[in-house]
Backbone as CSV, one residue per row, in Angstrom:
resi,resn,N_x,N_y,N_z,CA_x,CA_y,CA_z,C_x,C_y,C_z
1,MET,-8.081,-5.802,12.648,-7.016,-4.673,12.423,-7.229,-3.525,13.266
2,ASP,-8.514,-3.386,13.734,-8.586,-2.211,14.843,-7.760,-2.577,15.970
3,TYR,-7.681,-3.755,16.444,-6.833,-4.038,17.617,-5.308,-3.784,17.385
4,ILE,-4.879,-4.007,16.149,-3.586,-3.767,15.984,-3.319,-2.287,15.892
5,ALA,-4.142,-1.469,15.251,-4.136,-0.189,15.041,-4.103,0.678,16.406
6,ASP,-4.650,-0.043,17.466,-4.721,0.661,18.942,-3.467,0.352,19.481
7,GLN,-2.529,-0.194,18.995,-1.244,-0.725,19.856,-0.094,0.360,19.788
8,GLY,-0.622,1.494,19.161,0.545,2.573,19.119,1.700,2.362,18.244
9,ASN,2.787,2.365,18.746,4.018,2.092,18.023,4.381,0.729,17.593
10,PHE,3.506,-0.041,18.111,3.779,-1.758,17.991,3.816,-1.978,16.362
11,VAL,4.832,-2.644,15.951,4.986,-2.960,14.760,4.284,-4.340,14.569
12,PRO,3.089,-4.297,13.677,2.331,-5.470,13.297,3.070,-6.592,12.558
13,ASP,2.597,-7.733,12.326,3.159,-8.701,11.345,2.505,-8.431,10.191
14,HIS,3.341,-8.141,9.184,2.793,-7.617,7.935,2.159,-8.803,7.181
15,ARG,2.520,-10.121,7.548,1.822,-11.012,6.767,0.572,-11.301,6.918
16,GLY,-0.161,-10.739,7.952,-1.498,-10.908,8.292,-2.247,-9.757,7.801
17,ILE,-1.577,-8.740,7.222,-2.215,-7.504,6.805,-2.156,-7.470,5.262
18,LEU,-1.151,-7.993,4.602,-1.071,-7.897,3.221,-2.300,-8.495,2.489
19,PRO,-2.788,-9.386,2.842,-4.109,-10.082,2.161,-5.237,-8.781,1.980
20,PHE,-5.298,-8.028,2.956,-6.256,-7.086,2.969,-6.180,-6.033,1.802
21,LEU,-4.975,-5.830,1.303,-4.782,-4.879,0.245,-5.593,-5.213,-1.061
22,GLU,-6.155,-6.403,-1.025,-6.877,-6.973,-2.199,-8.473,-6.866,-1.962
23,ASP,-8.669,-6.207,-0.657,-10.157,-6.268,-0.343,-11.053,-5.246,-1.202
24,ARG,-12.162,-5.717,-1.437,-13.020,-4.815,-2.438,-13.365,-3.555,-1.603
25,ARG,-13.310,-3.536,-0.241,-13.864,-2.424,0.388,-12.718,-1.246,0.532
26,TRP,-12.863,-0.196,0.054,-11.621,0.949,0.166,-11.302,1.258,1.462
27,GLN,-12.190,1.207,2.330,-11.951,1.480,3.744,-11.005,0.494,4.495
28,ILE,-11.038,-0.750,4.052,-10.123,-1.813,4.616,-8.917,-1.565,3.866
29,ARG,-8.809,-1.444,2.684,-7.725,-1.360,1.888,-6.776,-0.204,2.486
30,PHE,-7.504,0.895,2.799,-6.711,2.067,3.228,-6.134,1.839,4.653
31,PHE,-6.914,1.180,5.552,-6.564,0.879,6.705,-5.234,-0.039,6.627
32,ALA,-5.311,-1.112,5.817,-4.133,-1.961,5.716,-2.921,-1.289,5.455
33,ILE,-3.059,-0.303,4.240,-1.943,0.460,3.929,-1.318,1.442,4.892
34,ASP,-2.268,1.905,5.640,-1.750,2.816,6.860,-0.925,1.907,7.698
35,LEU,-1.281,0.650,8.107,-0.681,-0.273,9.077,0.578,-0.702,8.480
36,LEU,0.583,-0.889,7.145,1.798,-1.514,6.437,2.942,-0.310,6.468
37,GLY,2.638,0.963,6.772,3.464,1.999,6.858,4.305,1.911,8.068
38,LYS,4.154,0.901,8.899,5.013,0.675,10.063,5.876,-0.509,9.887
39,CYS,5.655,-1.134,8.910,6.385,-2.559,8.694,7.501,-2.286,7.561
40,LYS,8.779,-2.015,8.079,9.928,-1.940,7.154,10.529,-3.355,6.659
41,GLU,9.713,-3.972,5.883,9.980,-5.305,5.360,9.898,-5.157,3.797
42,PRO,10.800,-5.801,3.161,11.052,-5.779,1.666,9.835,-6.237,0.964
43,ALA,8.949,-7.250,1.566,7.791,-7.795,1.022,6.764,-6.773,0.962
44,VAL,6.715,-5.894,2.065,5.707,-4.834,2.084,5.986,-3.797,1.044
45,GLU,7.117,-3.376,0.909,7.565,-2.544,-0.160,7.075,-2.980,-1.539
46,ASP,7.468,-4.225,-1.804,7.118,-4.799,-3.046,5.617,-4.817,-3.209
47,ALA,4.854,-5.012,-2.464,3.387,-5.249,-2.467,2.970,-3.829,-2.678
48,LEU,3.357,-2.724,-2.016,2.956,-1.491,-2.222,3.214,-0.901,-3.811
49,ILE,4.464,-1.285,-4.273,4.963,-0.794,-5.625,4.047,-1.566,-6.762
50,LYS,3.498,-2.653,-6.378,2.741,-3.492,-7.255,1.455,-2.860,-7.446
51,ILE,0.711,-2.437,-6.350,-0.430,-1.709,-6.378,-0.283,-0.330,-6.982
52,LEU,0.781,0.386,-6.645,1.099,1.660,-7.165,1.264,1.631,-8.803
53,GLU,1.679,0.753,-9.200,1.896,0.596,-11.007,0.772,0.737,-11.509
54,ALA,-0.342,0.101,-11.025,-1.601,0.353,-11.759,-2.521,1.331,-11.375
55,CYS,-2.171,1.936,-10.266,-3.138,2.841,-9.471,-3.593,4.081,-10.236
56,ASN,-4.705,4.289,-10.449,-5.384,5.637,-11.118,-6.108,6.184,-10.060
57,ASP,-6.385,5.730,-9.010,-7.268,6.439,-7.815,-6.417,7.279,-7.006
58,HIS,-6.456,8.577,-7.240,-5.416,9.335,-6.440,-5.579,9.206,-4.959
59,HIS,-6.909,8.924,-4.320,-6.800,8.742,-2.973,-6.002,7.650,-2.459
60,GLU,-6.229,6.441,-3.089,-5.239,5.195,-2.850,-3.837,5.512,-2.934
61,PHE,-3.518,6.215,-4.173,-2.196,6.606,-4.523,-1.518,7.472,-3.534
62,LEU,-2.271,8.445,-2.927,-1.508,9.169,-1.854,-1.459,8.460,-0.470
63,SER,-2.464,7.745,-0.393,-2.223,6.719,0.777,-0.976,5.772,0.680
64,ILE,-0.739,5.410,-0.470,0.420,4.404,-0.600,1.544,5.104,-0.410
65,CYS,1.666,6.352,-1.148,2.799,7.250,-1.066,3.125,7.589,0.439
66,GLY,2.162,7.935,1.128,2.454,8.297,2.812,3.036,7.025,3.429
67,ALA,2.752,5.653,2.987,3.165,4.623,3.642,4.738,4.429,3.137
68,LEU,4.783,4.643,1.877,6.265,4.513,1.367,7.176,5.559,1.869
69,GLN,6.584,6.783,2.272,7.668,7.726,2.973,8.156,7.286,4.200
70,LYS,7.412,6.316,4.781,7.888,5.774,6.096,8.843,4.520,5.974
71,ILE,8.353,3.626,4.985,9.226,2.374,4.941,9.884,2.086,3.573
72,GLY,9.673,3.075,2.755,10.352,2.762,1.232,11.839,3.258,1.154
73,THR,12.199,2.445,0.188,13.724,2.627,-0.297,13.962,3.224,-1.744
74,ALA,15.240,3.140,-2.057,15.542,3.543,-3.638,14.573,2.678,-4.496
75,GLN,14.216,1.637,-4.100,13.520,0.569,-4.968,12.216,1.378,-5.478
76,SER,11.747,2.180,-4.721,10.327,2.964,-5.117,10.513,4.111,-6.036
77,ILE,11.758,4.617,-6.181,12.055,5.709,-6.706,11.742,5.846,-8.374
78,PRO,12.175,4.759,-9.095,11.916,4.936,-10.501,10.405,4.931,-10.950
79,LEU,9.408,4.195,-10.321,8.094,4.359,-10.372,7.648,5.615,-9.969
80,LEU,7.898,6.186,-8.830,7.619,7.542,-8.471,7.982,8.593,-9.445
81,ILE,9.176,8.444,-10.019,9.558,9.285,-11.078,8.587,9.170,-12.324
82,GLU,8.405,8.017,-12.545,7.437,7.902,-13.778,5.919,8.563,-13.575
83,LYS,5.641,8.468,-12.213,4.218,9.024,-11.867,4.144,10.303,-11.772
84,THR,5.304,11.178,-11.922,5.507,12.617,-11.899,4.782,13.102,-13.305
85,LYS,4.800,12.159,-14.276,4.324,12.611,-15.587,2.569,12.182,-15.773
86,HIS,2.146,11.807,-14.501,0.818,11.082,-14.621,-0.175,12.360,-15.011
87,LYS,-1.213,12.192,-15.702,-2.268,13.208,-16.024,-3.044,13.691,-14.858
88,ASP,-3.051,12.884,-13.738,-3.786,13.366,-12.546,-2.954,14.188,-11.777
89,GLN,-3.325,15.321,-11.438,-2.242,16.240,-10.761,-2.143,15.791,-9.311
90,TRP,-3.031,15.155,-8.734,-2.935,14.603,-7.237,-2.024,13.523,-7.286
91,ILE,-1.984,12.624,-8.202,-0.972,11.581,-8.378,0.490,12.211,-8.417
92,ARG,0.624,13.198,-9.246,1.837,13.909,-9.451,2.272,14.602,-8.172
93,ILE,1.336,14.947,-7.396,1.651,15.698,-6.056,2.332,14.838,-5.177
94,GLY,1.593,13.468,-5.041,2.055,12.390,-4.186,3.447,11.897,-4.609
95,ALA,3.616,11.771,-5.830,4.915,11.377,-6.204,6.172,12.243,-5.910
96,TYR,5.953,13.595,-6.087,6.906,14.490,-5.770,7.134,14.595,-4.208
97,GLU,6.087,14.590,-3.494,6.349,14.316,-1.968,7.035,13.264,-1.660
98,ALA,6.718,12.109,-1.900,7.426,10.829,-1.721,8.965,10.859,-2.164
99,LEU,9.188,11.540,-3.345,10.440,11.600,-3.870,11.425,12.663,-3.200
100,HIS,10.921,13.776,-2.486,11.771,14.544,-1.783,11.988,14.008,-0.365
101,VAL,11.009,13.101,0.115,11.449,12.296,1.275,12.502,11.065,0.928
102,LEU,12.291,10.336,-0.063,13.023,9.036,-0.182,14.218,9.476,-1.257
103,GLY,14.382,10.688,-1.916,15.273,10.843,-2.953,16.787,11.367,-2.456
104,ASN,17.528,11.980,-3.519,18.997,12.301,-3.376,19.163,13.357,-4.244
105,GLN,20.364,13.822,-4.461,20.672,14.991,-5.407,20.664,14.570,-6.786
106,GLU,20.556,13.159,-7.174,20.435,12.659,-8.492,19.081,13.112,-9.092
107,LEU,18.211,13.519,-8.199,16.660,13.648,-8.563,16.483,15.179,-8.878
108,LEU,17.490,15.978,-8.732,17.366,17.337,-8.941,16.717,17.776,-10.267
109,PRO,17.058,17.178,-11.475,16.422,17.331,-12.746,14.999,17.202,-12.657
110,ILE,14.496,16.148,-11.852,12.962,15.948,-11.631,12.378,17.019,-10.947
111,PHE,12.952,17.514,-9.988,12.418,18.479,-9.163,12.364,19.951,-9.701
112,ILE,13.414,20.136,-10.675,13.385,21.305,-11.451,12.265,21.265,-12.351
113,GLU,12.085,20.162,-13.049,11.012,19.926,-14.084,9.581,20.226,-13.317
114,GLY,9.484,19.714,-11.900,8.258,19.804,-11.240,7.770,21.194,-10.970
115,LEU,8.938,22.039,-11.093,8.453,23.697,-10.639,7.867,24.209,-11.933
116,LYS,7.825,23.472,-13.195,7.117,23.997,-14.206,5.694,23.467,-14.317
117,ASP,5.244,22.514,-13.258,4.026,21.928,-13.254,3.046,23.085,-13.085
118,ARG,1.834,23.081,-13.805,0.935,24.074,-13.769,0.010,23.986,-12.430
119,PHE,0.422,23.048,-11.449,-0.513,22.858,-10.422,0.355,23.188,-9.193
120,TYR,0.001,24.272,-8.257,0.641,24.699,-7.283,1.492,23.541,-6.369
121,CYS,0.659,22.676,-5.843,0.940,21.725,-4.903,2.140,20.850,-5.453
122,SER,2.225,20.673,-6.728,3.393,19.863,-7.274,4.459,20.802,-7.102
123,LYS,4.407,22.252,-7.443,5.569,23.077,-7.111,6.049,23.060,-5.874
124,HIS,5.031,22.992,-4.937,5.387,23.083,-3.553,6.354,21.828,-3.046
125,HIS,6.050,20.683,-3.631,6.946,19.592,-3.185,8.186,19.704,-3.983
126,ALA,8.152,20.095,-5.163,9.530,20.125,-6.066,10.516,21.165,-5.638
127,VAL,9.925,22.109,-4.997,10.893,23.311,-4.648,11.614,22.685,-3.438
128,ILE,10.909,21.951,-2.448,11.416,21.429,-1.143,12.456,20.596,-1.640
129,GLY,12.232,19.700,-2.685,13.287,18.732,-3.192,14.524,19.518,-3.653
130,VAL,14.327,20.578,-4.359,15.461,21.338,-4.820,16.197,22.052,-3.524
131,CYS,15.490,22.584,-2.593,16.238,23.145,-1.426,16.900,22.151,-0.663
132,LYS,16.328,20.925,-0.642,16.755,19.935,0.406,18.138,19.267,-0.279
133,PHE,18.341,19.107,-1.670,19.353,18.450,-2.431,20.385,19.198,-2.898
134,ASP,19.922,20.613,-3.576,20.966,21.343,-4.034,22.013,22.001,-3.287
135,ASP,23.043,22.455,-3.793,24.065,23.078,-3.146,24.316,24.598,-3.760
136,GLY,23.378,25.187,-3.998,23.387,26.745,-4.315,23.366,27.041,-6.003
137,ASN,22.939,26.086,-6.766,23.137,26.033,-8.096,21.717,26.859,-8.835
138,TYR,20.656,26.778,-7.946,19.460,27.326,-8.441,19.036,28.433,-7.569
139,THR,19.661,29.152,-7.002,19.079,30.487,-6.129,18.387,31.266,-6.950
140,ASP,18.661,31.614,-8.188,17.599,32.522,-8.913,16.217,31.872,-9.038
141,LEU,16.229,30.573,-9.397,14.914,29.745,-9.580,14.127,29.771,-8.368
142,VAL,14.968,29.577,-7.113,14.123,29.414,-5.859,13.747,30.858,-5.448
143,TYR,14.556,31.821,-5.761,14.208,33.276,-5.291,12.875,33.673,-6.002
144,LYS,12.920,33.326,-7.335,11.656,33.707,-8.047,10.541,32.906,-7.600
145,PHE,10.581,31.767,-7.208,9.383,30.886,-6.712,8.827,31.460,-5.369
146,VAL,9.663,31.808,-4.545,9.466,32.321,-3.240,8.838,33.689,-3.379
147,SER,9.271,34.533,-4.105,8.736,35.860,-4.320,7.145,35.743,-4.910
148,LYS,6.763,34.466,-5.542,5.444,34.519,-6.123,4.650,33.745,-5.154
149,LEU,5.014,33.280,-4.006,4.284,32.354,-3.217,2.919,32.933,-2.810
150,THR,2.923,34.117,-2.450,1.578,34.769,-2.116,0.601,34.812,-3.267
151,SER,1.015,34.542,-4.403,0.088,34.843,-5.494,-0.705,33.519,-5.739
152,TYR,-0.215,32.410,-5.185,-0.859,30.978,-5.107,-2.044,31.011,-4.262
153,SER,-2.947,30.197,-4.532,-3.741,29.608,-3.541,-3.214,28.460,-2.730
154,ARG,-2.467,28.902,-1.625,-1.821,27.873,-0.967,-2.739,27.070,-0.003
155,ILE,-2.253,25.726,0.038,-2.815,24.684,0.727,-2.017,24.700,2.079
156,LEU,-2.283,25.099,3.169,-1.256,25.097,4.416,-1.310,23.791,4.838
157,GLU,-0.099,23.305,5.340,0.128,22.077,5.750,-0.422,21.839,7.082
158,ALA,-1.435,20.831,7.040,-2.052,20.537,8.472,-1.177,19.933,9.312
159,ASP,0.014,19.123,8.904,0.932,18.519,9.807,2.081,19.547,9.907
160,GLU,2.165,20.206,10.911,3.295,21.292,11.080,4.551,20.716,11.333
161,THR,4.707,19.340,11.386,6.083,19.007,11.613,6.701,18.837,10.279
162,LYS,5.980,18.903,9.222,6.665,18.934,7.838,7.139,20.133,7.306
163,PRO,7.938,20.083,6.646,8.554,21.329,5.924,7.548,21.943,4.911
164,THR,7.783,23.077,4.797,6.868,23.877,3.796,7.923,24.571,2.595
165,ASP,7.122,24.987,1.645,7.842,25.524,0.450,8.593,26.926,0.826
166,LEU,7.738,27.688,1.796,8.362,28.874,2.239,9.607,28.817,3.224
167,ILE,9.496,27.935,4.187,10.612,27.564,5.132,11.826,27.131,4.286
168,ALA,11.558,26.031,3.467,12.531,25.600,2.541,13.146,26.670,1.702
169,GLY,12.479,27.398,1.197,13.114,28.501,0.207,13.830,29.375,0.951
170,LEU,13.414,30.026,2.000,13.983,30.872,2.802,15.385,30.514,3.447
171,SER,15.338,29.344,4.015,16.424,28.595,4.497,17.460,28.369,3.551
172,TYR,17.197,28.009,2.251,18.135,27.702,1.112,18.659,28.950,0.825
173,LEU,17.813,29.985,0.516,18.427,31.322,0.031,19.406,31.967,1.035
174,ASP,18.994,31.822,2.293,19.740,32.447,3.379,21.151,31.821,3.241
175,ARG,21.356,30.511,3.030,22.550,29.892,3.040,23.306,30.283,1.788
176,TYR,22.798,30.369,0.521,23.511,30.528,-0.601,23.574,31.814,-1.205
177,ILE,22.598,32.852,-0.918,22.636,34.237,-1.514,23.888,35.143,-0.895
178,GLY,23.685,35.187,0.374,24.633,36.177,1.191,24.319,37.565,0.829
179,ASP,23.216,37.970,0.310,23.017,39.266,0.002,21.839,39.749,1.044
180,LYS,22.170,40.195,2.197,21.143,40.456,3.092,20.006,41.554,2.650
181,GLY,20.421,42.400,1.941,19.492,43.380,1.291,18.456,42.655,0.263
182,LYS,19.029,41.730,-0.454,18.019,41.011,-1.375,17.131,40.217,-0.404
183,MET,17.616,39.521,0.511,16.657,38.880,1.417,15.567,39.725,2.187
184,VAL,15.988,40.732,2.616,15.156,41.793,3.376,13.855,42.251,2.222
185,LYS,14.481,42.455,0.986,13.447,42.854,-0.117,12.458,41.723,-0.321
186,LEU,13.046,40.422,-0.330,12.152,39.335,-0.674,11.066,39.203,0.511
187,LEU,11.534,39.394,1.666,10.544,39.177,2.842,9.580,40.284,3.032
188,GLU,9.987,41.416,2.548,9.066,42.468,2.493,7.948,42.249,1.605
189,ARG,8.485,41.718,0.488,7.279,41.608,-0.480,6.417,40.565,-0.393
190,ILE,6.841,39.232,0.444,5.824,38.319,0.499,4.929,38.498,1.994
191,THR,5.318,39.536,2.726,4.764,39.595,4.006,3.726,40.901,3.931
192,ARG,3.753,41.392,2.845,2.902,42.746,2.806,1.485,42.505,2.340
193,VAL,1.162,41.471,2.059,-0.084,40.723,1.524,-1.208,40.940,2.708
194,GLU,-2.379,41.308,2.256,-3.386,41.612,3.515,-3.921,40.131,3.856
195,ARG,-4.090,39.244,2.919,-4.534,38.039,3.293,-3.780,37.033,3.948
196,ASP,-4.462,36.223,4.928,-3.588,35.148,5.541,-3.140,33.967,4.700
197,VAL,-1.915,33.922,4.308,-1.406,32.917,3.559,-0.339,32.215,4.127
198,PHE,0.049,32.229,5.377,1.090,31.533,6.029,0.562,30.549,7.182
199,SER,1.154,29.504,7.430,0.941,28.634,8.502,1.310,29.306,9.781
200,GLU,0.817,28.708,10.974,1.392,29.134,12.058,2.824,28.983,12.313
201,THR,3.483,27.811,11.829,4.793,27.389,11.776,5.498,28.396,10.992
202,GLU,5.019,28.888,9.767,5.750,29.829,8.933,5.902,31.133,9.448
203,LYS,4.656,31.552,10.204,4.694,32.776,10.932,5.633,32.943,12.054
204,LYS,5.852,31.940,12.875,7.083,31.679,13.908,8.307,31.642,13.321
205,PHE,8.506,31.157,12.205,9.708,31.061,11.444,10.135,32.333,10.941
206,ILE,9.163,33.095,10.378,9.501,34.591,9.830,9.956,35.438,10.988
207,GLU,9.126,35.262,12.119,9.397,36.144,13.270,10.743,35.862,13.808
208,LYS,11.140,34.781,13.892,12.408,34.454,14.307,13.633,34.896,13.342
209,TYR,13.117,34.654,12.038,14.123,35.113,10.993,14.520,36.489,11.118
210,ILE,13.507,37.390,11.458,13.700,38.696,11.635,14.202,39.227,12.823
211,GLU,13.886,38.549,14.013,14.612,38.665,15.167,16.127,38.487,15.114
212,ASN,16.410,37.377,14.289,18.019,37.197,14.154,18.617,37.915,13.189
213,GLY,18.080,39.264,12.704,18.727,40.107,11.826,18.507,39.578,10.479
214,HIS,17.439,38.901,10.078,17.137,38.218,8.624,18.191,37.426,8.470
215,ARG,18.553,36.498,9.264,19.491,35.241,9.221,18.794,34.090,9.928
216,VAL,19.105,32.897,9.101,18.630,31.478,9.899,19.713,30.957,10.572
217,ASP,19.541,30.484,11.626,20.583,29.833,12.431,20.751,28.430,11.826
218,GLN,21.812,28.416,10.899,22.049,27.265,10.155,22.359,26.034,10.938
219,ASN,22.656,26.113,12.166,22.922,24.927,13.050,21.478,24.317,13.328
220,LYS,20.626,25.002,13.217,19.177,24.559,13.410,18.264,24.547,12.131
221,ASN,19.015,24.656,10.899,18.248,24.623,9.708,17.766,23.185,9.335
222,PRO,16.554,22.982,9.125,16.120,21.592,8.957,16.566,21.325,7.385
223,PHE,17.078,22.068,6.619,17.493,21.687,5.263,19.161,21.630,5.238
224,ASN,19.715,21.712,6.212,21.033,21.681,6.431,21.410,20.087,6.666
225,ARG,22.007,19.441,5.817,22.217,18.151,5.979,23.161,17.713,6.977
226,ASN,23.961,18.628,7.528,24.786,18.319,8.725,24.036,18.661,9.935
227,SER,22.906,19.156,9.944,22.142,19.800,11.093,21.365,18.589,11.894
228,GLN,21.535,18.673,13.341,20.753,17.753,14.119,19.649,18.483,14.618
229,GLY,19.333,19.744,14.329,18.188,20.528,14.904,17.209,20.585,13.939
230,THR,16.115,21.307,14.251,15.193,21.686,13.285,14.470,22.897,13.709
231,LEU,13.836,23.720,12.906,13.107,24.870,13.276,11.837,24.626,13.138
232,LEU,11.227,23.420,12.827,9.923,23.008,12.834,9.318,22.642,14.249
233,ARG,10.078,22.703,15.269,9.577,22.221,16.600,8.991,23.171,17.352
């Protein structure tokens, strides 16, 4: 499998990897899951869903969710919804993240419920889901969440190509609130904290947002479903 992994974007034959999902060594299983994230075959998704159903190890769960974000379909959604109620907070996090990647507007009630989760990282992915799929019906809820962001012990995203709750929230609110004064007040509130709570991507986003007169260029808004651009580059 080392040889396969070294082939970059090469899509491996999933049939030779699937048996390793049953290996007793967790390192081998994780390696197999990662490789299967390159294989958009129905049999792969079926196999990953089967493991996910009985999985209570959050490390393995998160690994599988990462693979499903790349190759999953609507078939994975019902089980992921079920897992948002799991007692393990990290399993809930993985489920919410996969859902905002694979989901659609029909999942808005799930994301709204996720904002009530006591664990910040679940809220993080839930609000991204709301901002991605809602059409302006939850501005008060998102505004309240963003205004409290700096009070959380935030885990800054290591992969800066991924959206964050701050960027999602500001982009969403900018599109639907239309009250510049309210947005200026919000930004002043979240940027006056002394400790460093923003990622480098978020800092650049805020700087550009202020330079543009407290406006997001909606043609480059990563949460605009009609957009071809992204502010995350």
